[in-house]
N, C-alpha and C positions, 0 to 999 in steps of 0.2 A: 669597706673598701680595701683593696691589696694592690699595691704597685711593686713592681719588680725591675730592677735595673741590673743588667750585666756589666761587670766590671773586669779589667784586664786582670789575668790570671796572677795573683800575687801571695797565693798561698794561705789566705785567710779563709779561704772557704765560703760557705753559705752564712750570711748575717741576717739576723731578724731585728727590725727597727718597729717600735711602737709610737704612735702620735695619737693619743686619746687625749683631747682637750678638755677643758671646763665647758666649753660650748656644747660637746657632744654628751658628757655626762657632769652633771652639776656636783654630786657627792664623789668624794674621794673614794668611798667604798665602790661606788657603781663602776669608777675608772678602773680600779684595781680590779675588780671582778672581770672587767672584758680583757685587761692585760694579761691575767693569769688564765684565761680561755684561751687566748691567743697563742700564747706560749705553749701551753699544753697541747693544742690542735697541732702546731707546727713541729713540736717534738715528735708528736705520734705519726704524721703525714709527710714529712719530708725526706724519708729514706731515701725513695728512688734517685732523687737529685740532689744527694747530700755532697757529692764530690765536686759540684759547680761552683764557681766563684761568681757570687751574685750576692744582692743587697735586697732584702724583702722588707717593704715598709707597709705596716698596717695602719691605716688611717681611719679612726672612729667616725661614724655617721649618727645624726641625731636618733636615728630609730633603735639603734644597738643596744642602749640600757633596758628599753622596754622589752626586748626579747628574752624569753625563757631559755635555759641551758642547752635544749635539745635542739632548738632552732639555730642558735648561734654556733654549736658544733657542726650541725649540718653545713650550714653556711662556710664556716671555715674549712671543712672537709671539700666542698666544691670548688673554693677559690685555690686551694692547693692542687687539686687536681688539674683545673686550668692551666694555675700557673707553671707546674712541673711540666706539663706539655708544651707550652710555650718557651719554657727556659731550656729544654731538651731538643728543640727545633734545631736544626742548623740553620 
């Protein structure tokens, strides 16, 4: 799940927050994997709306640790595309 919140222009730009709890992924290895993949996808896909002032929060779901890398990458890419359209809309 990905949430976004626009904030007043304060010059900090786009920020990413990660909330992957132990309820989502029991083992630290799995939590760190999800965080790493989320950061990697964010860096790769956020270029078109990089200049916006917004906070983006990724919240882990129970199914996420079970998914393979390609499925997670596709999911993040889809979420970033939808999020970019919403953030850039007037």
